[in-house]
C-alpha positions, -999 to +999 in steps of 0.1 A: -266-248+162-255-213+172-218-204+171-196-194+199-202-157+208-165-151+214-161-153+176-141-185+172-166-199+147-170-232+167-204-245+178-215-228+210-227-258+230-225-240+264-244-210+276-233-184+301-245-195+335-255-159+344-276-147+315-283-180+297-282-161+264-246-159+253-231-191+240-195-204+242-176-234+228-158-239+261-143-223+292-113-208+273-135-187+250-157-177+280-127-164+299-115-145+268-149-128+263-156-120+299-143-085+299-168-076+271-196-098+282-197-088+319-210-054+308-241-070+293-246-101+314-269-086+341-291-068+317-294-099+295-303-120+325-330-096+336-346-092+301-341-127+287-336-111+254-304-111+232-280-083+235-284-055+210-247-046+207-241-077+184-260-092+156-278-122+170-275-140+137-238-138+128-226-127+163-206-097+150-205-064+169-225-036+153-203-008+140-170-028+139-173-052+110-209-046+100-232-016+098-258-007+124-287-029+134-312-035+105-341-051+123-350-058+160-379-081+168-403-062+191-413-095+208-381-115+215-354-088+209-335-106+182-312-080+166-301-087+130-277-069+105-287-064+069-268-095+058-286-118+083-320-104+076-316-116+040-302-150+050-330-174+056-315-193+086-299-165+105-327-140+096-353-158+116-360-144+151-366-165+182-404-163+181-422-196+173-452-181+155-439-150+138-407-134+124-398-099+135-434-092+144-449-106+112-472-136+119-465-167+099-502-175+096-506-143+074-475-148+053-467-168+022-457-203+035-420-209+032-397-237+042-377-214+064-405-203+086-394-217+119-386-207+155-349-196+154-343-207+190-356-243+186-354-248+149-389-263+148-409-255+116-440-234+119-469-259+114-497-238+127-527-224+108-523-204+076-546-179+060-523-162+035-546-135+020-516-117+004-504-150-012-538-154-029-539-117-038-505-119-055-520-144-080-507-176-065-534-202-066-542-225-038-569-249-051-604-245-036-603-281-024-573-272-002-591-246+019-612-255+049-650-252+042-658-228+071-640-198+086-627-204+121-605-188+147-568-190+137-548-209+163-520-184+160-535-149+157-571-156+168-588-139+138-617-157+122-605-166+088-608-193+061-576-213+066-557-236+043-558-273+052-525-282+071-517-311+048-516-289+018-491-265+033-468-293+045-470-311+011-464-281-011-442-257+010-426-270+042-419-307+040-401-311+007 
């Protein structure tokens, strides 16, 4: 669960009723943060994307306690500091089928490939050409027999059988 955006470190179970992006643990923290948040609330509501003044992962304001933004997802707007980009859980953007613009279907399957907003694991198609090129073997029996359109990116590729990915990477 995401933490309160006011910085109290409690779970942020409630969302701002205006923008639906910023989270709070309760009314007290929302009131304390309103002077700061009211500057961003309208623009967040219009874009539906996270604010870029704070790291979306650790909720710290850029420039105060941490350096400048390290990565911003071009699709969902998730902004992350260097520390959060390295951290598996907080360094995953809100996109369901990619992370910071890199499609999961093309990447090495990992247990932390999931949609940051919902927490659901990516269980779509995989055709990790780079994984095989790096010398990691996926047995021939675990590849589908015919190339087909990937359900994520649409490219016609030879995909790995879904059961193999789950058994060896995600569901351990």
